[in-house]
VEXLO-38196 format. One record per atom (N, C-alpha, C, CB): residue in three letters; x, y, z. Coordinates in steps of 0.1 Angstrom, whole numbers, plus 5000, padded with zeros to 4 digits. Glycine has a CB too. Layout:
// VEXLO-38196
ALAXYZ...
//
This chain:
// VEXLO-38196
MET332533554680MET331133524683MET330633394677MET330233644679LYS329733324683LYS329333194677LYS328733204663LYS328333124687THR328933104655THR328533104642THR327033054640THR329433024633SER326632964650SER325232914649SER324233024652SER325032794659PRO323033014647PRO322033124649PRO321633144664PRO320733094641PHE321333264667PHE320833294680PHE319333274680PHE321233434685ASN318733244692ASN317233244693ASN316733374698ASN316833124702ILE315933444690ILE315433574694ILE313933574695ILE315933684683LEU313433634706LEU312033644708LEU311533784707LEU311633584722ILE310533814700ILE309933944698ILE308533944704ILE309833994683ILE308334024714ILE306934034721ILE306434174719ILE307133994736ASP305334184711ASP304734314709ASP303334294705ASP305534404698ASP302334364710ASP300934344707ASP300534404694ASP300134394718GLU301534464687GLU301234524673GLU301734424663GLU301834664671PRO300934354656PRO301334254646PRO302334304636PRO300134184639ASN302034424631ASN302934484621ASN304434494626ASN302434614616ILE304534534638ILE305934554644ILE306534414645ILE305834614658VAL305834314649VAL306434184650VAL306834134637VAL305434084657LYS305934154626LYS306234104613LYS307434174607LYS305034124604THR307534304609THR308634384603THR309934344610THR308434534605MET309934324623MET311234294630MET311634144627MET311034304645ARG310634054625ARG310933924621ARG311733914608ARG309633834621ILE311133984598ILE311833984584ILE313234044585ILE310934074575CYS313334154593CYS314634224594CYS315634134601CYS314434354602LEU315334064611LEU316333984619LEU316533854613LEU315833974633GLN315533794606GLN315833674598GLN316833694587GLN314533624592ASP316833824582ASP317833854572ASP319333844578ASP317633994567LEU319433854591LEU320733834598LEU321133684600LEU320733904611GLY320133604596GLY320433454598GLY320033404612GLY321833424595GLN319233474619GLN318833434633GLN317533364633GLN318833554642ASN317333284644ASN316033214646ASN315133304653ASN316233084654ILE313933344647ILE313033444652ILE311733384656ILE312833554642THR311333414668THR309933384673THR309233504676THR309933284685GLY308033534669GLY307233654672GLY305933624679GLY307033724659ILE305633694689ILE304433664697ILE303733804700ILE304733594711THR302433804698THR301633924700THR300933924713THR300633954689ASP300733814719ASP300033804732ASP301133774743ASP298933684732PRO301333874752PRO302433864762PRO302233744771PRO302533984770ARG300933694773ARG300733584782ARG301333454775ARG299233564784LYS301233444762LYS301733324755LYS303333334755LYS301233324740ALA303833454756ALA305333464756ALA305833404769ALA305733614755ILE305133414780ILE305633364792ILE305733204791ILE304633394804THR304833144784THR304833004782THR306032964773THR303532954776ALA306233044763ALA307333014753ALA308733024760ALA307333114741LEU308833124769LEU310133144777LEU310433024786LEU310033274785SER309332964791SER309532844800SER309932714792SER308332824808GLU309632714779GLU309832594771GLU311032604762GLU308632574762THR311532724759THR312632744750THR313632844756THR312232804736GLN314932814754GLN316032904759GLN316233014748GLN317332834763PHE315833134751PHE316033244741PHE317333324745PHE314833334740ASP318133354735ASP319333444738ASP318933584740ASP320333424726LEU317933634732LEU317633774732LEU316133784731LEU318333854721ALA315533884739ALA314133904739ALA313834054737ALA313333854752PHE313134094727PHE312634234725PHE311234244731PHE312634274710ILE311034324741ILE309734334748ILE309234484747ILE309934294763ASP308034494741ASP307434624740ASP307034674754ASP306234624731LEU307234794757LEU306934844770LEU305434864773LEU307634984772LYS304634904763LYS303234924765LYS302434814757LYS302835064760MET301934714765MET301134614759MET299934574768MET301934484757ASN299034504762ASN297834454770ASN297734304767ASN296534524765PRO297234224776PRO296834254790PRO297934264800PRO295834154795LEU299234234796LEU300334254805LEU301234364799LEU301134124808ASP301734454808ASP302734554802ASP304134494802ASP302634684810GLY305034564795GLY306434524794GLY307134504807GLY307134614785MET306834584817MET307534574830MET307234444836MET307234694839GLU305934404835GLU305534274841GLU306234154834GLU304034254841VAL306234164821VAL306934064813VAL308434054816VAL306734084798LEU309034174818LEU310434174821LEU310734104834LEU310934324822GLU309934134844GLU310134064857GLU309933914856GLU309034124867THR309033874848THR308833724846THR310033664839THR307533694838VAL310533734828VAL311733684821VAL312933674830VAL312033784809LYS313133764838LYS314333764847LYS314233644857LYS314533894855ARG312933604860ARG312733494870ARG312833364863ARG311433514877VAL312133354851VAL311933224844VAL313233194835VAL310733224835SER313833294829SER314933274820SER316033374822SER314433274805PRO316733374833PRO317633474837PRO318833494827PRO318233444850ARG319133394819ARG320233404809ARG319833484797ARG320733264805THR318533504795THR318033584783THR318333734785THR316533564781THR319033784774THR319233934774THR318034004769THR320533964765VAL317634104776VAL316334174773VAL316534314768VAL315434184786VAL315834354757VAL315834484752VAL314434534752VAL316434494738MET314134654758MET312734704758MET312534794745MET312534794771ILE311334774740ILE310934864728ILE310034974734ILE310134774717THR310435094731THR309735204737THR309435314727THR310635264748ALA308435394729ALA308135514721ALA308735634728ALA306535524719HIS308735744721HIS309335864727HIS308835904741HIS309135984717GLY307535884743GLY307035934756GLY307235834768GLY305635954755THR307935724765THR308035624776THR309535594779THR307335494772ILE310435684775ILE311835664777ILE312235654792ILE312635774770ASP311535734800ASP311835724815ASP311535584820ASP310935834822SER310435524815SER310035394819SER311035294814SER308635354814ALA311635314802ALA312635224797ALA313935224805ALA312935264782VAL314235344810VAL315435364819VAL315135284832VAL315735514821GLU313935294837GLU313635224849GLU313735064846GLU312235254854ALA313335024834ALA313434884831ALA314934834831ALA312834854817ILE315834924826ILE317234894827ILE317734864841ILE318135004820LYS317234954850LYS317534934864LYS317034804869LYS317035044872LYS316034744863LYS315434624868LYS315934504860LYS313934624867GLY316934524852GLY317634404845GLY317634404830GLY316934284850ALA316934494824ALA317034504809ALA318434554805ALA315934594803TYR318934504794TYR320234554789TYR320234684783TYR320834454779ASP319134714775ASP319134844767ASP317634864763ASP320134844755TYR317434974756TYR316134994750TYR316235044736TYR315335104758LEU315235004727LEU315235044713LEU314035134711LEU315134924704GLN314235254706GLN313235354705GLN312535354691GLN313735494708LYS311235344691LYS310435354679LYS310235504675LYS309035284681PRO310235524662PRO310335434651PRO311835404648PRO309635494638PHE312135294642PHE313535254638PHE313435204624PHE314135154648ASP314635214617ASP314635164603ASP315335024603ASP315335264593PHE315334964591PHE315834834589PHE317334824593PHE315634794574VAL318134914588VAL319634904591VAL319834934605VAL320335004582GLU319135034611GLU319435064625GLU319134944634GLU318535184629LEU318034874631LEU317634754639LEU318634644638LEU316234704635GLN319234624626GLN320234514624GLN321534554631GLN320534494609LEU321934674630LEU323234714637LEU323034704652LEU323634864633PHE321834754657PHE321634754672PHE321534604676PHE320234814675THR320934514669THR320834374673THR322234314673THR319834304664LYS323034334663LYS324434284663LYS325134324675LYS325134334650LYS325034444679LYS325734494692LYS325234424704LYS325534644693VAL323934404705VAL323334334717VAL323734184717VAL321834344717LEU323734124705LEU324133984704LEU325633964708LEU323833924690GLU326434064704GLU327834054708GLU327934064723GLU328634174701TYR327234144729TYR327234154744TYR326734024750TYR326334274749HIS325633974745HIS325033844750HIS326033734749HIS323733814743HIS326733724738HIS327733614736HIS328833634746HIS328333624721LEU329333754748LEU330333784758LEU329833744772LEU330833924758LYS328633774775LYS328033734789LYS328033584790LYS326633794790GLU327633514780GLU327633364780GLU329033304782GLU326933314768GLU329933374775GLU331333324776GLU331833344790GLU332233404766VAL331433454797VAL331833474811VAL331233364820VAL331433614816ARG330033334817ARG329333224825ARG330033094823ARG327933214821ARG330433064810ARG331232944807ARG332532944814ARG331432924792LEU333233054814LEU334533064821LEU334433044836LEU335233204817GLU333333104842GLU333133084856GLU333032934859GLU331833154860LYS332332854851LYS332232714853LYS333632644852LYS331232654843GLN334332684841GLN335632624839GLN336632654851GLN336232674826LEU336532784855LEU337432824867LEU337032744879LEU337332974869ALA335732714881ALA335332634893ALA335932494892ALA333832634894ASP336032444879ASP336532314877ASP338132304879ASP336132254864VAL338732414874VAL340232414874VAL340832454888VAL340732514863SER340332564893SER341032624905SER341232534917SER340232744909PRO340232454921PRO340432374933PRO341632274931PRO339232294936ASP341932224919ASP342932124917ASP344332184915ASP342532044906SER344432304910SER345732354907SER345832504907SER346132304893PRO346932564911PRO347132704911PRO347332754897PRO348232754920ILE347532664887ILE347832694873ILE346532694865ILE348932604867ILE346132804859ILE344932814852ILE345132784837ILE344232954854SER344632674832SER344732634818SER343732534814SER346132584815GLN343332544802GLN342532434796GLN343232384783GLN341132484793ASN344432424781ASN345232384769ASN345632244771ASN346432474767PRO345432154762PRO345832004764PRO347331984767PRO345431924752LYS348232064760LYS349632044763LYS350032094777LYS350432114752MET349432204781MET349732254794MET349132154805MET349132394796LEU347932104802LEU347432004812LEU348231884813LEU345931964807GLU348931844802GLU349831724802GLU351031764811GLU350331694788GLN351531884810GLN352731924818GLN352331934833GLN353232054813ILE351131974836ILE350631984850ILE350631834855ILE349232054851ALA350031744847ALA349931604852ALA351331544854ALA349131524841LEU352231574845LEU353631524846LEU354231584859LEU354531574834ALA354031714862ALA354631774874ALA354131704887ALA354231924875LYS352831664887LYS352231594898LYS352731454899LYS350731594897ARG353031384888ARG353431254888ARG354831234894ARG353431194874VAL355731334891VAL357131324896VAL357331394909VAL358031384885ALA356331454914ALA356431544927ALA357031464938ALA355131594931ASP356631344940ASP357031264951ASP358431204950ASP356131154954SER359031214938SER360331154936SER361431264940SER360631124921ASP362631224941ASP363731314944ASP364531364932ASP364731254954LEU363931334920LEU364631364907LEU364631524906LEU363831304895SER365831564901SER365931714898SER365031744886SER367331754895ILE364431864886ILE363531894875ILE363932024869ILE362031914881LEU363932024855LEU364232144848LEU362932204841LEU365332114837LEU362632324845LEU361432394839LEU361932494828LEU360632464850GLU361432474816GLU361832564805GLU360632644801GLU362432484794GLY360832774798GLY359732854793GLY360132994793GLY358432834802GLU359433074785GLU359733224785GLU359333284798GLU358933284773SER359833404800SER359533484812SER358033504813SER360333614812GLY357533474825GLY356033504827GLY355133384824GLY355633614819THR355733274820THR354833154817THR354433074829THR355633064807GLY354933104841GLY354533034853GLY355432924858GLY353232974850LYS356732944856LYS357732844861LYS357732834876LYS359132874855GLU357632954882GLU357632944897GLU356332884902GLU357633094903LEU355232904896LEU353932834900LEU354132684898LEU352832884891PHE354732634888PHE355032494886PHE355932444897PHE355632464872ALA356932514900ALA357832474911ALA357132454924ALA359032564912GLN356332554927GLN355532554939GLN354532434939GLN354732684941LEU353932414928LEU353032294927LEU353732164929LEU352332294913ILE354932144924ILE355632024926ILE356032004941ILE356932024917HIS356432114947HIS356732114961HIS355532074969HIS357332244966ASP354432144966ASP353232124974ASP352631984973ASP352132224970GLU352931914961GLU352431784959GLU353331674964GLU352131764944SER354531714968SER355531614973SER355431594988SER356931674969ASP356231484992ASP356231465006ASP357131555014ASP356731315009ARG357631655007ARG358431765013ARG357631885016ARG359631805004SER356331885014SER355532005014SER355432065028SER354131965010ASN355731995038ASN355732055052ASN357032125055ASN355331955062ASN358032105046ASN359332165048ASN359532285039ASN360432065046PRO360632365041PRO360832485033PRO360732475018PRO362032555038PHE360232575012PHE360332594997PHE361032724995PHE358832594990ILE362232724991ILE363032844990ILE363332874975ILE364432824998LYS363133004972LYS363233054958LYS364533144957LYS362033124953ILE365333114947ILE366533194944ILE366533234930ILE367833124949ASN366533364927ASN366733414913ASN368233434911ASN365933544911CYS368833344903CYS370233354901CYS370733474893CYS370733224893ALA369733544886ALA370133664879ALA370033784887ALA369233674866ALA369333774899ALA369133894907ALA370233914917ALA367833884914ILE371133814919ILE372133824929ILE373533824923ILE372033704939PRO374333924926PRO375633934920PRO376433804921PRO376434054926ASP377133764911ASP377833634911ASP378733614923ASP378633614898ASN379433724928ASN380333704939ASN379633684952ASN381233834940LEU378233714952LEU377533684964LEU376633564964LEU376633804967LEU376433514951LEU375533404950LEU376033274956LEU375233374935GLU377333244956GLU377833134962GLU377633134977GLU379433124960SER377833244984SER377533264998SER376033245001SER378033395003GLU375233304992GLU373733284993GLU373333144993GLU373033364982LEU373933064984LEU373532924983LEU374132834994LEU373932864969PHE375432854996PHE376132765005PHE376432815019PHE377432714998GLY376232945021GLY376633005034GLY378033045035GLY376232915045HIS378433105046HIS379833145048HIS380233145063HIS380233285041VAL381433145066VAL381933145079VAL382433285082VAL382933035083LYS382533315095LYS383033445099LYS384433475093LYS383033465114GLY384633585087GLY385933625082GLY386233565068GLY387033575091ALA385333505062ALA385533445048ALA385833555038ALA384333365044PHE385233675040PHE385433785031PHE385133915039PHE384633775018SER385434025033SER385134155039SER383634165041SER385734265031GLY383334195054GLY381934205057GLY381334085063GLY381134245045ALA382033975063ALA381533845069ALA381833845084ALA382133725062VAL380933915092VAL381233935106VAL380733825114VAL380634065110LYS380033725108LYS379533615116LYS379233495106LYS378333645125ASP379133375112ASP378733265103ASP377333285098ASP378833135111ARG377033235086ARG375733255080ARG375333125073ARG375633375071LYS374233065075LYS373732955068LYS373332995054LYS372532885075GLY373632905044GLY373132925031GLY371732875029GLY374032865021ARG371232905017ARG369832865014ARG369632715014ARG369332925000PHE370632635009PHE370532495008PHE370432435023PHE371832435001GLU371232485032GLU371132435045GLU369832475052GLU372332495054THR369332595049THR368032645055THR366932555049THR367832795051ALA367032505037ALA365932435030ALA366032285033ALA366032455016HIS366832245043HIS367032095046HIS365632025047HIS367832085059GLY365531925040GLY364231845040GLY363231895030GLY363631845053GLY363532015024GLY362532075015GLY363032085000GLY362232215020THR362632194994THR362932214980THR363532354978THR361632204972VAL364532354969VAL365132484964VAL364832504950VAL366732484967PHE364232624946PHE363932654933PHE364932754928PHE362532714932LEU365732714918LEU366832804912LEU366332854899LEU368132724910ASP365832984899ASP365333044887ASP366433104879ASP364233154891GLU366333114866GLU367333164857GLU368633104860GLU367433324859ILE368732974859ILE369932894862ILE371032924852ILE369632744862ALA370632964840ALA371732984830ALA372533104833ALA371033014816GLU372133194843GLU372933314846GLU374033274856GLU372033414852MET374133154861MET375133114870MET376433094864MET374732974877SER377533144870SER378833144865SER379332994863SER379833224873PRO380332974854PRO380832834853PRO381432774866PRO381932834842ALA382132864874ALA382732814886ALA381632764896ALA383532924892LEU380532844897LEU379532814906LEU378732694900LEU378532934908GLN378632684887GLN377932564881GLN378732434886GLN377932574866ALA380032434886ALA380832324891ALA380432284905ALA382332344889LYS380332384914LYS379932354928LYS378532304929LYS380132484936LEU377632354921LEU376232304921LEU376232164916LEU375332394912LEU377032124906LEU377031994901LEU377531894912LEU378031984889ARG378531934920ARG379031844930ARG377931824941ARG380231914937PHE377231934944PHE376131924953PHE375031824948PHE375432064956LEU374631834936LEU373631744930LEU374131604930LEU373331794916GLN375431584928GLN375931444928GLN376031384942GLN377231444921HIS376431464952HIS376731404965HIS375931464976HIS378231424968LYS375131564973LYS374331634984LYS375231684995LYS373331534990GLU376431734991GLU377431795001GLU378031914995GLU378431685004PHE378532005004PHE379132125000PHE379932185012PHE378032234996GLU380732285009GLU381432355019GLU381032505019GLU383032345018ALA380832565030ALA380432705031ALA381732785026ALA380032745045VAL381432905022VAL382532995017VAL383533015029VAL382033125011GLY384832995027GLY385733015037GLY385932905047GLY385433145045ASP385232795045ASP385232675054ASP385832555047ASP383832655060ASN386332455054ASN386832335048ASN386032215054ASN388332315050VAL385032245061VAL384132135067VAL383032095057VAL383532175081THR383031975053THR381931925044THR380631905051THR382431795037ARG379631965045ARG378231955051ARG377331875042ARG377732095055LYS376431805047LYS375431735039LYS374031785042LYS375531575041VAL373231795032VAL371731835034VAL370931755025VAL371531985033ASP369631735028ASP368731675020ASP367831775013ASP367831565028VAL368031815001VAL367331914994VAL367031864980VAL368132044993ARG365831894975ARG365331864962ARG365531994953ARG363931814961ILE366131984941ILE366432094933ILE365432104921ILE367832094928ILE364832214920ILE364032244907ILE364732374901ILE362532274911ALA365132354889ALA365832464882ALA364932514871ALA367232424876ALA365032644867ALA364232704856ALA365132794847ALA363032774862THR364732794835THR365432884826THR364532944815THR366632814819ASN364733064811ASN363933114800ASN364733124787ASN363433264804ILE365833054786ILE366633044774ILE366732904770ILE368033114775ASN367232884758ASN367432744753ASN368732694758ASN367332734737LEU368732604768LEU370032564774LEU370832484764LEU369732474786GLU370232414754GLU371032344744GLU371832434736GLU370032254735GLU371332554733GLU372132654726GLU373232704735GLU371232774721ALA372932724748ALA374032764757ALA375132664758ALA373432794771LEU374732534757LEU375732424757LEU376632434745LEU375032284757LYS376132464733LYS376932474721LYS377932594722LYS376032494709GLU377532704729GLU378332814731GLU379332804742GLU377532944733GLY379232694750GLY380132674761GLY379732754773GLY381532704757ALA378532814773ALA378132904784ALA377432824796ALA377133004780PHE377232694793PHE376632614804PHE377232474803PHE375032604802ARG377432414815ARG378132284816ARG377232174811ARG378632254830GLU377732084803GLU376931974798GLU376531874809GLU377731904786ASP377531844817ASP377231754828ASP376231804838ASP378531714835LEU376231934840LEU375231994849LEU373831994842LEU375632134853PHE373832014829PHE372532014822PHE371931874823PHE372832054807TYR372631774821TYR372031634821TYR371731594836TYR373031534816ARG372431654846ARG372031624860ARG370731694863ARG373231664869LEU370531814859LEU369331894861LEU368131834853LEU369532044858ASN368431784842ASN367431744832ASN366831604834ASN368031754818ALA366831554846ALA366231424849ALA364831424845ALA366431394864VAL364131534848VAL362731554843VAL362631694837VAL361631534854ARG362131704824ARG362131824817ARG360631864815ARG362931814804ILE360331984819ILE358932024817ILE358932154809ILE358132044831LYS358332164798LYS358332274789LYS356932344790LYS358632234775LEU357032474793LEU355832554795LEU355532634782LEU355932654807LEU354332634777LEU354032704765LEU353832854767LEU352732654759PRO354332934758PRO354033084758PRO352533104756PRO354833164748LEU352033214761LEU350633234761LEU350033244747LEU350233364768ARG350933294737ARG350433304723ARG350133164717ARG351433374715GLU350733054723GLU350432924718GLU349332854726GLU351732834719ARG348732924735ARG347532864742ARG346432974743ARG347932824757PRO346033024731PRO345033134730PRO343733104738PRO344733174716GLU343332984739GLU342132944745GLU342132984760GLU341732804744ASP343333004766ASP343533034780ASP343433184783ASP344832984785ILE343533264772ILE343533414774ILE342233464781ILE343733484761PRO341033434776PRO339833474783PRO339633414797PRO338533444774LEU340033284798LEU340033224811LEU340833294821LEU340433074810LEU342033334817LEU342933404826LEU342533544829LEU344433404821ILE341933614819ILE341433744821ILE340333744832ILE340833804808HIS339433644831HIS338333634841HIS338833594854HIS337333524836HIS339933514855HIS340533474867HIS341133594874HIS341633364865PHE341833684867PHE342433794873PHE341433904877PHE343433854863ILE340333914869ILE339234004873ILE338633964886ILE338134014862ASN338433834887ASN337833774900ASN338833804912ASN337633624899ARG340133794909ARG341133804920ARG341233954924ARG342433754915TYR341334044914TYR341734184918TYR340534284918TYR342734224908ALA339334254913ALA338334354911ALA337534374924ALA337434314900GLY337634294934GLY336734314946GLY335334264943GLY336734454950GLU334334324950GLU333034274949GLU332334314936GLU332134324960GLN332634434931GLN332134484918GLN333034444907GLN331834634919LYS332634344900LYS333434294889LYS332934344875LYS333434134888PRO333834424869PRO333334484856PRO333234384845PRO334334594852GLU332434424835GLU332334344823GLU333334404813GLU330934344817ILE333634334802ILE334534374792ILE333734394779ILE335734274790GLU333834514773GLU333234544760GLU333834454749GLU333234694756PRO333034414739PRO333634324729PRO334834364722PRO332534294719GLN335034494719GLN336234544712GLN337434524721GLN336034684708ALA337234554734ALA338334534743ALA338834394744ALA338034584757MET337834294745MET338134154745MET338834114732MET336934074747LYS338434164721LYS339034134708LYS340534174708LYS338334194696ALA340734294714ALA342134344714ALA343034254723ALA342134494719LEU342434224735LEU343234134744LEU343534004738LEU342434124757ARG342633954730ARG342833824724ARG343833834712ARG341533764719ALA343833944705ALA344633964694ALA346133994697ALA344134084685TYR346334054709TYR347734084713TYR348533954716TYR347634164726ARG349833964713ARG350733844713ARG351233814727ARG351833864703TRP351233904736TRP351633874750TRP353033814751TRP350633774757ASN354033894747ASN355433854748ASN355833834763ASN356333954742GLY355133904772GLY355433894786GLY354633784793GLY355234024793ASN353733714784ASN353033594788ASN352033624800ASN353933494793VAL351833534808VAL350733544819VAL351033654828VAL350533414826ARG352333674831ARG352633784840ARG352233924834ARG354233784843GLU352533944821GLU352134064815GLU350634084815GLU352634074800LEU349833974812LEU348433974812LEU347834014826LEU347833844807ARG348433954836ARG348033994850ARG348234134853ARG348733904860ASN349434194849ASN349634334852ASN348734424844ASN351134364848VAL348434384832VAL347534464824VAL346134474830VAL347434414809ILE345634354834ILE344334354840ILE344234434853ILE343834204843GLU345334424861GLU345334504874GLU345334654870GLU346634474882ARG346034694861ARG346034834856ARG344734874851ARG347134854846THR344134794843THR342834824836THR341734834846THR342534724826LEU341734754857LEU340734764867LEU340734894874LEU340834644877VAL341834954875VAL341935094881VAL341335194873VAL343435124884LEU341535184859LEU341035284850LEU339635264846LEU341935284837ALA339035144846ALA337735114842ALA336735184851ALA337434964842ASP335635234845ASP334535294853ASP333235254847ASP334635454852GLU332135274855GLU330835234851GLU330635084849GLU330335314839GLY331535014856GLY331334864855GLY331734804842GLY330034824859LEU332534874834LEU332834824821LEU334334854817LEU331934894810ILE335034754812ILE336334774807ILE336234804792ILE337234644810ARG336734924788ARG336534964774ARG337934954767ARG336035104773LEU337934964754LEU339134954746LEU340035074750LEU338834974731ARG339535184754ARG340335304757ARG341035284771ARG339435424758ASP340635184779ASP341235154792ASP342435074790ASP340235084801LEU342635004779LEU343834924777LEU345034994773LEU343534814766PRO346234944776PRO347435014772PRO347435034756PRO348734934776GLU348135134752GLU348135174738GLU348535064729GLU349035294735GLU349534984733GLU350034884724GLU349134764722GLU351434834729ILE348234744733ILE347234634732ILE346034684724ILE346834594746ALA345634804726ALA344534864718ALA344934864703ALA344135004723ALA346234894700ALA346634904687ALA346834764680ALA348034974686SER346634654688SER346834524682SER345734494672SER346734414693LEU344634574672LEU343634564662LEU343934644649LEU342234604667GLN345034724650GLN345434804639GLN346834774634GLN345334954642ARG347334844624ARG348734824620ARG349634904629ARG348934874605PRO350734844633PRO351734914642PRO352335034635PRO352834814647THR352635134642THR353235254637THR354735244637THR352735374644THR355435324629THR356835334628THR357435424639THR357335374614LEU358435394645LEU359035474656LEU360335544651LEU359335384668PRO360635654657PRO361635744651PRO363135704652PRO361535874657THR363535654663THR365035634665THR365335494660THR365435654679LEU366635474656LEU367135344651LEU366935234661LEU368535354646GLU367335274674GLU367235174685GLU365835134687GLU367835224697GLU364935224687GLU363535194689GLU362935114678GLU362735324691VAL363335144665VAL362935074654VAL363334924655VAL363435134641GLU364634904659GLU365134764661GLU364334694672GLU366634774664LYS364134764683LYS363434704694LYS361934664690LYS363334794706GLN361234754683GLN359934734679GLN359834624668GLN359234864674HIS360834624659HIS360834524649HIS361034384655HIS362034544639ILE361934374665ILE362134244672ILE360834204679ILE363334244682LYS360234294686LYS358934264693LYS357934214683LYS358434384700LYS357834284671LYS356834244661LYS357134104656LYS356834344650VAL358334074653VAL358733944648VAL358433834659VAL360233934645LEU358733864671LEU358433774682LEU356933744684LEU358933824695GLN356133844680GLN354633824681GLN354133724671GLN353933954680PHE354833734659PHE354233644648PHE355033524645PHE354233734635ALA356233504651ALA357033384650ALA356533274658ALA358533414653ASP356733154654ASP356233034661ASP357033014674ASP356432904653ASP358333044674ASP359133034686ASP360433114684ASP359532874689TYR361333104693TYR362633184692TYR363433144680TYR363433184705ARG363433014678ARG364232964666ARG363733024653ARG364232814665HIS362433024652HIS361833084640HIS362033234639HIS360233054640ALA361933304651ALA362233444651ALA363633474647ALA361933504665ALA364633404651ALA366033424648ALA366133404633ALA366933324655GLU365533304627GLU365533284612GLU365033404605GLU364833154609ILE363833454609ILE363333574602ILE364233694603ILE361933604609LEU364833714615LEU365733824617LEU367133804611LEU365933854632ALA367433674606ALA368733644601ALA369833654611ALA369033724588ILE369633624623ILE370633614634ILE370533484641ILE370433744644ASP371533454649ASP371433324656ASP370733354669ASP372933274659GLN370233244676GLN369433254687GLN370133324699GLN368933114692ALA371433304700ALA372233364711ALA372233514709ALA373733314711THR372333564697THR372233704694THR370933764697THR372633744679LEU369833684693LEU368533724697LEU368333734712LEU367533634690TRP368833634719TRP368733634733TRP369333764739TRP369333504739ARG370633794734ARG371333914740ARG370534044737ARG372733924734LYS369934054725LYS369134174721LYS367934184730LYS368834174706ARG367234064732ARG366034064741ARG366434114755ARG365433924742LYS367534064760LYS368034104773LYS368334254773LYS369234024777ARG369034304763ARG369334444762ARG368134534762ARG370234474750PHE367134494754PHE365934574752PHE364834544763PHE365334564739GLY365034444771GLY364134404781GLY362834354775GLY363834524789ILE362934264765ILE361734214758ILE361834054758ILE361534264744
//
């Protein structure tokens, strides 16, 4: 919540109530304006932007409902709380239906008023943040499918656009869920190939013995089940772009064939001896450190340098925390339909505190899930997955050795600066950490 004082207006025709509330709320360090004539309050609202207004329900010569209607018209960003006596609670509920946030029942004590006001100001701050995010999204969304206000990410977006029209191969590096496919799509869309195919291939999702045929095609009889000729993805993408995701999963033999294709733009289909040429731009992506894979001999050095003509590194979400509320609001707008829920402050704190090892993809999935569970137009802490809600607390110990190891690695990954740092904390090399992440699915 912001550290500068909030502007709070108190409107009550009882001077003692105004004086008491002023003393109480000034003790919180807020800027307080107290007015006993509701007609003068209307003028004050048109001259000053108030964050919060306390309005007594029963006043003369204007009652609280009339003042509320004027506030909503003159100063719609002001959060309104109605002050009510026991016999007017029904009217206060009606005021909430007309735009008041809540009501405060008289009599109230010093501590109760301060706690209540802190809660309302927290809500108001969140409402203002949503308004700010709406404006930022309006500025970001038309220009790029990638939502970010992080300076380093904006630099990478600008780099992607600058190299889009070239034929240079591009290597996208980043953890799973950071948006490598979105970057590849952006580069294709910004290039002069945008009217031609954009074909995506996940090298880890296709068995190695089938990946060569998938990329280069095959002729009839090339292997068991090859009952007819089939074009590969490269040939299908002629004139366009091929996105090779998880390139590090490709076998050494297939890496050699890919290298030849990158050098000469030619290949042979499986089972054929006819050389074919196509015009295809390659964008490759990896979620591991390819330089470490080079040291282990798991990836060809010459292929690495051929792919690495332009290198774009995507930040994990934990290194761009300013993007978390922006992305949350973006996903709520996308998936919530017409009725967009608000997020209670504790839930937003938990979402911001969580380390998001699955990055933007994990955040999107959590928001989709939460929107199903949320009711009464509000996302509460209880609607979030247990591990996210627990990010405000100490993590608990799990019973089995394997689960302890998995949770310990996840915990270290949340607090480490990067994978190299995490490996140092765990006293293992990065390759071992990568294998354990793959084994545990983290």
